[in-house]
Backbone bond lengths (Angstrom), bond angles and torsions (degrees), N, CA, C in turn:
res aa  C-N    CA-C-N  psi(-1)  N-CA   C-N-CA  omega(-1)  CA-C   N-CA-C  phi
1 X - - - 1.440 - - 1.525 109.88 -
2 X 1.295 117.85 147.57 1.457 123.13 -177.35 1.528 111.94 -71.12
3 X 1.323 115.69 142.91 1.465 120.94 175.83 1.516 111.93 -79.99
4 X 1.345 117.47 -5.84 1.456 121.37 -176.64 1.522 113.85 -87.82
5 X 1.312 117.68 -1.03 1.459 119.92 178.95 1.525 109.22 -123.82
6 X 1.307 115.25 153.14 1.459 120.22 177.24 1.523 109.13 -72.15
7 X 1.300 116.02 140.56 1.456 120.63 177.17 1.527 111.16 -80.87
8 X 1.315 115.42 -20.72 1.454 121.88 -179.92 1.522 106.87 -133.56
9 X 1.322 117.94 130.77 1.457 120.37 -179.73 1.515 109.41 -82.82
10 X 1.333 114.88 114.61 1.451 121.48 178.13 1.524 107.29 -152.78
11 X 1.327 117.03 129.86 1.460 121.63 178.64 1.525 107.62 -107.62
12 X 1.340 115.86 120.77 1.458 121.63 177.02 1.528 106.84 -86.90
13 X 1.318 116.35 99.97 1.461 122.46 -174.25 1.526 112.88 -58.30
14 X 1.321 117.98 -36.10 1.467 120.40 179.41 1.521 111.23 -66.11
15 X 1.320 117.39 -44.29 1.468 120.96 178.12 1.529 110.56 -64.60
16 X 1.312 116.02 -41.53 1.462 120.53 178.51 1.522 109.96 -61.83
17 X 1.316 117.04 -44.17 1.468 120.99 -179.91 1.527 110.64 -62.84
18 X 1.343 117.84 -42.28 1.470 120.75 178.63 1.527 110.60 -64.79
19 X 1.320 117.35 -42.94 1.468 120.83 179.56 1.522 110.81 -64.47
20 X 1.320 116.64 -42.23 1.472 119.87 178.22 1.525 111.40 -64.25
21 X 1.319 117.31 -37.37 1.463 120.93 -179.94 1.525 111.29 -65.53
22 X 1.331 116.66 -28.88 1.472 120.91 179.93 1.516 113.14 -86.51
23 X 1.317 117.35 -11.75 1.454 120.68 -177.01 1.521 110.70 -65.06
24 X 1.330 115.80 140.62 1.462 121.26 175.68 1.520 109.05 -76.02
25 X 1.327 115.78 162.97 1.459 119.96 179.54 1.537 109.44 -69.61
26 X 1.326 115.66 160.63 1.467 121.34 -175.51 1.523 112.84 -57.83
27 X 1.323 118.65 -39.21 1.473 122.02 -179.38 1.526 110.48 -61.34
28 X 1.339 116.59 -43.54 1.464 121.31 179.03 1.516 110.74 -63.91
29 X 1.313 117.14 -42.57 1.470 121.47 179.63 1.522 110.37 -62.30
30 X 1.320 117.22 -45.09 1.465 121.27 179.57 1.528 110.39 -63.93
31 X 1.334 116.89 -44.64 1.466 120.40 179.66 1.526 111.56 -62.82
32 X 1.308 117.31 -40.18 1.462 120.79 178.06 1.527 110.76 -65.34
33 X 1.324 116.59 -41.93 1.473 120.31 177.39 1.522 110.22 -61.60
34 X 1.322 117.43 -39.95 1.470 121.29 178.20 1.530 110.79 -63.63
35 X 1.328 117.19 -40.21 1.463 120.44 177.79 1.520 110.33 -61.82
36 X 1.320 117.16 -45.35 1.460 119.91 178.93 1.527 111.02 -66.05
37 X 1.318 116.90 -33.29 1.463 120.23 176.97 1.532 110.24 -63.61
38 X 1.332 116.63 -42.11 1.469 120.80 177.62 1.529 109.78 -61.34
39 X 1.316 116.93 -38.83 1.458 121.44 -178.90 1.527 113.32 -75.65
40 X 1.313 117.41 -5.31 1.467 121.17 -177.98 1.528 112.95 -79.91
41 X 1.330 118.17 -2.60 1.468 122.78 -178.91 1.524 108.70 -100.47
42 X 1.342 119.15 117.09 1.471 121.77 -176.04 1.527 114.60 -55.34
43 X 1.322 118.58 -37.25 1.468 119.27 179.58 1.517 110.75 -63.25
44 X 1.311 117.29 -38.64 1.465 120.39 178.36 1.521 111.10 -65.58
45 X 1.319 116.71 -39.10 1.465 120.43 177.82 1.529 109.53 -66.01
46 X 1.316 117.69 -39.37 1.468 120.69 176.58 1.534 110.54 -61.73
47 X 1.317 116.45 -41.79 1.470 120.53 178.39 1.522 109.83 -61.49
48 X 1.325 117.22 -48.06 1.464 120.49 179.34 1.524 110.89 -58.98
49 X 1.318 115.90 -41.24 1.463 120.31 179.25 1.529 110.19 -64.51
50 X 1.319 116.81 -42.40 1.464 121.30 -178.87 1.526 111.70 -62.59
51 X 1.315 117.39 -38.63 1.470 120.08 -176.82 1.525 113.06 -98.00
52 X 1.314 116.85 8.85 1.467 119.09 -176.93 1.524 112.80 -70.48
53 X 1.312 118.32 -23.73 1.456 121.14 -178.96 1.519 113.43 -112.44
54 X 1.340 116.66 -20.47 1.461 119.55 -174.76 1.518 109.55 -154.49
55 X 1.331 116.44 137.79 1.456 118.29 177.48 1.524 109.04 -70.30
56 X 1.330 114.63 144.08 1.461 121.73 -177.66 1.518 109.35 -137.12
57 X 1.324 115.98 153.69 1.466 120.19 174.01 1.530 108.37 -87.48
58 X 1.335 116.37 171.94 1.465 121.74 -178.29 1.527 110.72 -57.35
59 X 1.329 117.14 -42.59 1.474 120.48 -179.59 1.524 110.76 -60.80
60 X 1.339 116.12 -44.21 1.460 120.29 179.29 1.528 111.12 -63.36
61 X 1.321 115.54 -45.77 1.472 119.82 -179.18 1.523 109.89 -62.03
62 X 1.334 117.13 -43.74 1.465 120.91 179.36 1.523 110.84 -59.00
63 X 1.342 116.75 -40.52 1.461 120.25 179.37 1.526 111.50 -67.98
64 X 1.329 116.65 -39.71 1.466 120.53 -179.15 1.523 111.17 -65.66
65 X 1.323 117.33 -45.78 1.471 120.25 -174.30 1.527 112.72 -94.62
66 X 1.340 116.28 1.26 1.468 121.49 177.14 1.528 111.55 58.87
67 X 1.326 114.74 56.31 1.465 121.50 178.84 1.522 108.14 -138.46
68 X 1.308 116.29 168.67 1.457 119.75 178.61 1.526 110.04 -77.72
69 X 1.336 115.33 156.39 1.459 119.70 177.51 1.523 110.82 -61.22
70 X 1.322 116.46 -36.86 1.460 120.85 178.76 1.527 110.82 -62.20
71 X 1.322 116.68 -44.95 1.468 120.61 179.57 1.521 110.76 -63.85
72 X 1.334 116.53 -40.92 1.461 120.68 179.76 1.522 110.35 -65.98
73 X 1.323 117.32 -43.75 1.466 120.93 178.59 1.518 111.04 -58.31
74 X 1.326 116.49 -42.70 1.468 121.26 178.54 1.536 110.16 -60.95
75 X 1.325 117.02 -47.01 1.462 120.63 -178.52 1.531 110.88 -67.33
76 X 1.332 116.98 -36.61 1.465 119.87 178.12 1.520 111.86 -64.34
77 X 1.326 117.43 -35.42 1.476 119.82 176.37 1.517 110.20 -60.54
78 X 1.318 116.29 -42.92 1.468 120.71 179.55 1.524 110.20 -65.72
79 X 1.326 116.95 -44.61 1.462 121.00 179.73 1.533 111.69 -65.01
80 X 1.321 116.95 -36.24 1.467 120.99 177.55 1.525 110.68 -67.14
81 X 1.329 115.91 -43.91 1.473 118.66 -178.94 1.528 111.36 -66.02
82 X 1.331 116.81 -25.31 1.471 120.82 176.33 1.525 111.64 -88.04
83 X 1.328 116.58 3.95 1.461 123.72 -179.54 1.518 113.22 59.05
84 X 1.337 115.31 36.10 1.461 119.98 177.07 1.518 112.07 -98.28
85 X 1.341 116.76 -24.84 1.465 121.09 175.87 1.520 109.31 -129.69
86 X 1.327 114.90 158.84 1.462 121.13 175.21 1.521 107.67 -131.83
87 X 1.312 115.66 161.71 1.462 120.45 -179.44 1.514 110.13 -121.47
88 X 1.335 114.33 155.37 1.457 121.80 177.41 1.519 107.18 -138.83
89 X 1.314 116.00 124.24 1.459 120.95 -178.64 1.524 109.14 -91.00
90 X 1.332 115.39 134.37 1.462 122.25 177.19 1.522 106.94 -134.39
91 X 1.322 116.36 94.27 1.465 120.33 -174.16 1.517 109.19 67.84
92 X 1.317 115.74 -123.40 1.467 120.58 178.94 1.528 112.48 -91.09
93 X 1.310 116.58 -2.93 1.466 121.08 -177.85 1.527 110.24 -97.95
94 X 1.326 115.64 145.18 1.461 122.06 174.22 1.520 106.78 -121.00
95 X 1.319 115.75 125.58 1.453 121.57 -178.83 1.525 109.47 -110.38
96 X 1.321 115.14 143.78 1.456 121.80 -177.64 1.524 110.02 -115.96
97 X 1.328 114.89 143.39 1.460 121.86 175.65 1.526 107.91 -146.71
98 X 1.333 115.29 170.79 1.467 119.10 176.16 1.519 108.50 -63.32
99 X 1.312 116.52 145.07 1.459 120.76 -176.51 1.520 112.58 -61.24
100 X 1.329 116.96 -40.61 1.463 120.29 177.94 1.519 109.03 -164.09
101 X 1.330 116.00 -179.64 1.468 119.69 -178.45 1.521 113.09 -67.85
102 X 1.345 117.72 -20.52 1.459 119.63 177.29 1.526 110.17 -62.53
103 X 1.320 116.78 -39.08 1.461 120.67 179.57 1.526 109.40 -65.83
104 X 1.330 116.29 -42.47 1.470 120.58 177.44 1.530 110.03 -59.76
105 X 1.332 116.60 -44.66 1.466 120.78 179.64 1.521 111.23 -63.56
106 X 1.323 117.02 -42.57 1.461 121.41 178.19 1.530 110.38 -58.58
107 X 1.325 115.30 -45.59 1.469 121.69 179.62 1.534 110.18 -63.55
108 X 1.325 116.90 -48.76 1.466 121.21 -177.99 1.520 112.09 -65.87
109 X 1.338 117.20 -37.78 1.467 120.33 177.49 1.525 110.80 -64.27
110 X 1.329 116.66 -38.88 1.458 120.11 176.53 1.518 111.64 -60.98
111 X 1.331 116.73 -42.91 1.463 121.19 177.84 1.525 110.55 -63.87
112 X 1.337 117.14 -45.79 1.469 120.39 178.37 1.519 111.39 -60.67
113 X 1.325 116.35 -39.64 1.461 120.43 178.73 1.531 110.20 -60.94
114 X 1.332 116.34 -44.70 1.466 119.75 179.92 1.507 112.93 -64.17
115 X 1.335 116.71 -35.19 1.465 120.94 179.68 1.526 111.86 -78.95
116 X 1.326 116.67 -15.30 1.455 120.40 -179.02 1.516 113.06 81.69
117 X 1.328 116.64 21.37 1.474 121.30 179.28 1.519 111.34 -70.49
């Protein structure tokens, strides 16, 4: 028999009530799921990794991740709309960086989780 199911059906109402009280509202849950969905694309993760230490322009990012500028621009639009990256214009150049330290922490926590730290 699987260890993933209860052998005896019993609902502990107090535990359920505590868990429900800690649950985030539906909007937050949906927004968090959308953020994880954005992070499910390897090219986007490569972009985040590339700009995690230094802001880069589209040309630089394309060279780092070995993709076309058009493909990078498309992915950056998605990352910007998810508030994971921000841009800064300097003359004719646009530089991209992580939106804030929360994104860096999210990225680093994911890496630590994979390593089992």
